[in-house]
C-alpha positions as CSV (number, residue, x, y, z in Angstrom):
1,V,11.3,-46.8,-44.8
2,Q,12.2,-50.6,-45.3
3,L,10.7,-53.5,-46.7
4,V,12.2,-56.9,-46.5
5,E,11.2,-60.2,-47.9
6,S,11.8,-63.4,-47.0
7,G,10.9,-67.3,-46.6
8,G,10.9,-67.9,-50.4
9,G,12.8,-71.2,-52.0
10,L,12.7,-74.3,-53.9
11,V,9.4,-76.5,-53.5
12,Q,8.0,-79.1,-55.2
13,P,4.8,-78.7,-57.0
14,G,1.8,-79.0,-54.7
15,G,4.3,-77.4,-51.8
16,S,4.0,-74.7,-49.8
17,L,5.9,-71.6,-48.5
18,T,5.2,-68.9,-46.2
19,L,6.7,-65.4,-47.4
20,S,7.5,-62.6,-44.6
21,C,7.9,-59.0,-45.3
22,A,9.5,-57.2,-42.3
23,T,8.8,-53.2,-42.2
24,S,10.1,-50.3,-40.5
25,G,9.9,-46.2,-41.0
26,F,6.4,-46.0,-41.5
27,A,2.8,-46.4,-40.0
28,F,2.8,-49.9,-41.2
29,S,-0.7,-50.4,-38.7
30,S,-2.8,-47.9,-41.2
31,A,-1.0,-49.1,-44.2
32,T,-2.1,-51.1,-47.3
33,M,0.1,-53.7,-48.0
34,S,0.4,-55.4,-51.1
35,W,2.4,-58.5,-52.2
36,Y,3.5,-58.6,-56.1
37,R,5.2,-60.9,-58.5
38,Q,7.2,-60.9,-61.2
39,A,8.6,-63.9,-63.5
40,P,11.4,-63.4,-66.0
41,G,10.4,-61.8,-69.3
42,K,6.5,-61.1,-67.9
43,E,5.3,-58.2,-66.6
44,R,4.8,-57.6,-63.0
45,E,1.7,-58.5,-61.5
46,L,-0.4,-57.9,-58.0
47,V,-1.1,-60.8,-56.1
48,S,-2.5,-59.6,-53.1
49,T,-3.9,-56.7,-51.1
50,I,-4.5,-56.4,-47.4
51,D,-5.6,-53.0,-46.0
52,R,-5.8,-51.7,-42.5
53,A,-9.0,-53.1,-41.9
54,G,-7.8,-56.5,-42.6
55,T,-9.9,-56.5,-46.3
56,V,-7.9,-58.9,-48.6
57,T,-8.0,-58.8,-52.2
58,Y,-6.1,-62.0,-54.2
59,K,-5.5,-62.1,-57.9
60,V,-8.1,-64.7,-59.5
61,S,-5.6,-67.7,-60.1
62,V,-4.1,-67.5,-56.7
63,E,-7.6,-67.2,-54.9
64,G,-8.0,-70.6,-52.5
65,R,-4.4,-71.1,-52.5
66,F,-2.4,-67.9,-51.0
67,T,-3.5,-66.2,-47.8
68,I,-2.4,-62.8,-46.8
69,S,-2.4,-61.7,-43.2
70,R,-0.3,-59.0,-41.1
71,D,0.9,-58.3,-37.3
72,N,0.9,-54.9,-36.8
73,A,2.6,-55.4,-33.5
74,K,5.7,-56.7,-36.0
75,K,4.9,-54.4,-38.7
76,T,5.4,-57.3,-40.5
77,V,3.0,-59.0,-43.4
78,Y,3.0,-62.5,-44.7
79,L,1.6,-64.3,-47.9
80,Q,1.1,-68.1,-47.3
81,L,1.4,-70.1,-50.7
82,D,-0.4,-73.3,-50.9
83,S,-1.0,-75.6,-53.8
84,L,1.8,-74.3,-55.3
85,Q,2.1,-74.3,-59.1
86,T,5.1,-74.4,-61.6
87,E,3.3,-70.8,-63.2
88,D,3.8,-69.6,-59.3
89,T,7.8,-69.2,-60.0
90,A,8.3,-65.6,-59.7
91,L,10.2,-62.9,-57.5
92,Y,7.8,-62.0,-54.7
93,F,8.2,-58.8,-53.5
94,C,5.9,-56.6,-50.8
95,S,5.1,-52.8,-51.4
96,W,4.0,-50.2,-49.5
97,E,2.7,-47.0,-51.6
98,A,5.4,-46.7,-54.5
99,I,8.0,-48.4,-52.4
100,R,9.1,-52.0,-52.4
101,G,11.5,-54.8,-51.1
102,A,14.2,-56.5,-53.2
103,G,12.3,-59.4,-53.1
104,T,12.4,-63.5,-52.5
105,Q,12.7,-65.7,-55.2
106,V,10.1,-68.7,-55.3
107,T,11.0,-71.8,-57.7
108,V,8.2,-74.6,-58.1
109,S,9.9,-77.4,-59.7
110,S,9.7,-81.0,-59.3
């Protein structure tokens, strides 16, 4: 099983990024996928999930700004980050069951 995130970077407040998580080794189309984030000195927090039916959930503080989606043909889950705030700075990683990727760093700073 592999989960490989990409798309992070440095962006100014109000900016946007699209994160991708390419997967292999499991039945992606039937999997519930999640995005988490962890900032230095803070606990990991669940940002968003998408299940096999496409039902999505969001952390309250990102709802309306972040959008999760999936492409079953590509076995990839995405997280569109819009209207980014400095508080969104964190290592973002995707997860399936108890398995997670290495993550991609998002830094929001002017």
